[in-house]
Phi, psi and omega in degrees: 000325178296324178295320180296318176289321178298319182290319180299319181294319172307313177299318179294321182293315177301313180301316180300314179294323186283337175271352179288131184230146172280139178266138180231146172255171188288339178249033186268005183089354182269153181266097185284337182290318181297319182297324182286341187258006174289144179286149174271145175295137180300151173287161179295142174267002175286147177214158183233134179229119183265149179289334179202150176256350182230136167243128180250109181289338185074215175269118175231166177261149181306137183092352183290170180297123178250034181253143174217167183231135171247117184259150187220163171231142170279105183264009182264197186244004175222172183293142180264122179246123180266114183271340180200134165235127180218133176283156184285351177202177177292342182276352181241108186245105176272158179234111187244152180293143177267336183272147183294147184260108178294156181301136180082356176267168178248163175205183183210148176246119184263139184237129175243124183250138179280097190274020170274359180264125182269138175122183178289141176261132170205090187231160176238163170224128184260131182243115176254133186213177172273012178296143178288343178284356174085199179292132180246147180241115177261152186234150173230143177215172180149196183215129174251119174274148181296145176297137177289142187282132175259121180287135175294142171293131181302134183273338177262141179294139177296152187288140183257027173112200178282149182289150179280145177270144178256143185267000000 
């Protein structure tokens, strides 16, 4: 919890600094026309295309395999860099490639869901990259039924009736 609060404080501080601007007037001695004509760095030409945006587990049983794979291709003209993959909660853990994906090449994002939780699934994985299509959101869904309760085998033998009298 301390890390989350510290991280949010750091983000707020950096945001405050990044939005601070010097105010200029038209007669302050700066050449504003030259600044307006400067070129802006071109946007990335990398792009990402997923084979599916939703994985449906269907009906599975508690404890079953909760892994799935989202395959993608870099359909752009420069290397694709995935900078962040994050599940919507701690029960959804994505694993993303660290290396750049070259143009025309494929990669995959593996997602592991904790299937020990019973009930309906509706979770998301946010994928941030340098793709011109921006942030992508992958979804997993399904329903997890409780594992059937197995009765323990009796440890004592059942009674065979009344004991016999010895003469």
